[in-house]
C-alpha positions in Angstrom: 12.3 5.4 11.9 15.0 3.7 9.9 16.2 4.1 6.4 15.6 1.3 3.9 17.9 0.9 1.0 16.5 -1.6 -1.5 17.3 -2.1 -5.2 18.8 1.4 -5.4 15.8 3.1 -3.7 15.8 4.9 -0.4 12.6 4.5 1.6 11.7 5.0 5.3 10.5 2.2 7.6 8.4 3.3 10.6 7.6 1.2 13.6 4.0 0.4 14.3 3.7 3.2 16.9 5.4 5.7 14.7 3.1 4.8 11.7 0.0 5.1 13.8 1.0 8.5 15.1 1.5 9.6 11.5 -2.0 8.4 10.7 -3.4 10.5 13.6 -1.7 13.5 12.1 -2.8 12.8 8.6 -6.5 12.6 9.7 -6.2 16.0 11.3 -4.6 17.7 8.4 -6.4 19.5 5.6 -4.6 17.9 2.7 -4.7 14.3 1.4 -1.9 12.1 2.7 -1.1 8.7 1.1 -0.4 5.3 2.7 0.9 2.6 0.4 1.6 -1.0 1.1 4.9 -2.3 -0.4 5.3 -5.8 -1.7 8.5 -7.4 -3.1 6.8 -7.4 -6.5 6.2 -3.7 -6.4 9.8 -3.0 -5.4 11.1 -5.2 -8.1 9.0 -3.4 -10.7 10.1 0.0 -9.3 13.8 -1.1 -9.5 13.4 -1.2 -13.2 11.1 1.8 -13.7 12.1 5.3 -12.8 8.6 6.7 -13.0 7.4 4.1 -10.5 10.3 5.0 -8.2 9.2 8.6 -8.4 5.6 7.6 -7.5 6.8 5.6 -4.4 9.1 8.5 -3.3 6.0 10.8 -3.2 4.1 8.5 -0.8 3.7 9.9 2.7 3.9 6.6 4.5 5.1 3.3 2.9 4.4 0.1 4.8 6.2 -3.2 4.0 4.0 -6.3 3.8 6.9 -8.8 3.7 9.8 -9.4 6.1 12.0 -10.0 3.0 11.9 -6.2 2.4 13.2 -5.5 5.9 15.9 -8.2 5.7 17.1 -6.9 2.4 17.6 -3.5 4.1 19.4 -5.0 7.1 16.5 -4.4 9.5 16.6 -7.5 11.7 14.8 -6.4 14.9 12.6 -9.3 16.0 9.9 -6.9 17.2 9.8 -5.1 13.8 9.8 -8.3 11.8 6.9 -9.6 13.9 4.9 -6.5 13.3 5.3 -6.9 9.5 4.8 -10.7 9.6 1.5 -10.3 11.4 0.3 -7.3 9.4 -0.3 -5.3 12.6 -0.3 -1.9 11.0 -3.1 -2.8 8.7 -5.1 -4.4 11.5 -4.7 -1.4 13.8 -5.5 1.0 11.0 -8.7 -0.7 10.2 -9.6 -0.9 13.9 -8.9 2.8 14.3 -11.0 4.0 11.4 -13.8 1.7 12.6 -13.7 2.9 16.2 -13.7 6.5 15.0 -16.6 5.8 12.7 -14.8 7.3 9.7 -16.3 7.5 6.2 -14.7 5.9 3.2 -14.9 5.7 -0.5 -13.9 2.4 -2.1 -12.1 2.3 -5.5 -11.4 -1.0 -7.2 -10.3 -2.2 -10.6 -13.2 -4.6 -11.3 -16.9 -4.3 -10.6 -16.9 -7.9 -9.4 -14.6 -7.2 -6.5 -16.6 -4.4 -5.0 -19.2 -6.4 -3.1 -16.7 -8.9 -1.6 -14.7 -6.0 -0.4 -17.7 -4.2 1.1 -18.7 -7.4 2.8 -15.2 -7.7 4.3 -15.4 -4.1 5.6 -18.8 -4.7 7.1 -17.5 -7.7 9.0 -14.1 -6.4 10.1 -14.7 -2.6 10.4 -18.3 -2.3 11.4 -18.0 1.3 12.5 -16.6 2.4 9.1 -19.3 3.9 6.9 -18.7 3.4 3.2 -20.3 6.4 1.4 -19.5 5.4 -2.2 -17.6 3.1 -4.5 -16.4 2.9 -8.1 -14.9 0.3 -10.4 -12.2 1.7 -12.7 -13.2 -0.7 -15.5 -16.4 1.4 -15.8 -14.5 4.6 -16.6 -15.3 5.7 -20.2 -13.9 9.2 -20.1 -11.5 11.5 -18.2 -10.2 10.1 -14.9 -11.5 13.3 -13.3 -14.8 11.6 -13.4 -13.6 9.3 -10.6 -12.3 12.3 -8.7 -15.7 13.9 -8.9 -17.4 10.8 -7.7 -15.2 10.7 -4.7 -15.5 14.4 -3.9 -19.3 14.2 -4.1 -19.3 12.0 -1.0 -16.7 14.0 1.1 -15.1 10.8 2.6 -12.4 10.8 5.3 -10.6 8.0 3.5 -10.2 6.6 0.1 -9.6 2.8 0.1 -8.2 1.8 -3.3 -7.4 -1.6 -4.7 -5.9 -1.1 -8.2 -3.2 -3.0 -10.1 0.3 -1.6 -10.0 1.5 0.8 -11.4 -1.9 2.2 -12.2 -2.6 2.5 -8.5 0.6 4.5 -7.8 0.2 6.7 -10.9 -3.5 7.5 -10.2 -2.9 8.4 -6.5 0.1 10.5 -7.4 -1.6 12.5 -10.1 -5.0 13.0 -8.5 -4.8 12.9 -4.7 -4.3 16.7 -4.5 -7.7 17.2 -6.1 -9.6 15.2 -3.5 -11.8 16.3 -0.6 -10.5 13.6 1.7 -7.9 13.2 4.4 -6.3 9.9 3.7 -5.7 7.7 0.7 -4.9 4.1 1.6 -3.5 2.3 -1.4 -3.8 -1.5 -1.1 -2.4 -3.9 -3.7 -5.0 -5.3 -6.0 -4.0 -8.8 -4.8 -4.0 -7.8 -1.1 -5.9 -10.9 -0.2 -4.3 -12.3 3.0 -6.0 -9.9 5.4 -9.4 -10.7 3.8 -9.0 -14.5 4.3 -8.9 -16.5 7.4 -6.7 -19.0 5.7 -4.2 -18.5 2.9 -4.7 -20.9 -0.1 -2.0 -23.3 -1.1 -1.6 -21.4 -4.4 -1.2 -18.1 -2.7 1.5 -19.6 -0.4 3.4 -20.9 -3.4 3.1 -17.6 -5.2 4.3 -15.7 -2.1 7.2 -18.1 -1.8 8.2 -17.7 -5.4 8.1 -13.9 -5.2 10.2 -13.9 -2.0 12.8 -16.2 -3.7 12.8 -14.0 -6.8 13.1 -10.8 -4.7 16.1 -12.2 -2.7 17.8 -13.1 -6.0 17.2 -9.6 -7.4 18.6 -8.0 -4.3 21.7 -10.2 -4.3 22.2 -9.5 -8.0 21.9 -5.7 -7.4 24.4 -5.8 -4.6 26.9 -7.8 -6.7 26.6 -5.4 -9.6 27.2 -2.5 -7.2 30.3 -4.1 -5.8 31.6 -4.9 -9.3 31.0 -1.3 -10.4 32.9 -0.1 -7.3 35.8 -2.4 -8.0 36.0 -1.2 -11.6 35.8 2.5 -10.9 
């Protein structure tokens, strides 16, 4: 495990082996543990939002999805960069829960995204049994309705795809109420693993965000250095 210092935040980066060992432990424990995938966009938002930073600090396992995050933290190991570039943790996680025939509840933002996600899971994790699903846009009352829907199915895992910061806030405020073992929080736009090919638009978007992230990191470092010189 190595410490990541990004935009004033202190996070932990675990190797693939370390992260998978943690997942093993999580699935054996009686409480809900959370796994959250970190993008440059999420970190940029958290850099300007204290509440968001608090949400991220409460996550049991954070997983970078971009090598830009590692590079910004001074983590330059080729092996580690390759793990993140290839999305190996996500792939091994899905293979594990499929092989172990785990049960899952799917939580999305929009109704229209449920069926494509279920189809993806049937194709890539055939051993995984989806025992229920819910679209957040259908919620008309207290969010505990969603908690009750999840708990009625007693899943091993909650797979959520909600927009940030709703995702982080909802997981932070409600995971302790769940009859589950693991909450895996994917980004709402976590599309790359679902597609065999990344679209040209998505590549442009990722490139733009990476460039913006590097600029934000550089700006933050310069401001910290200026503050040090003036103190």
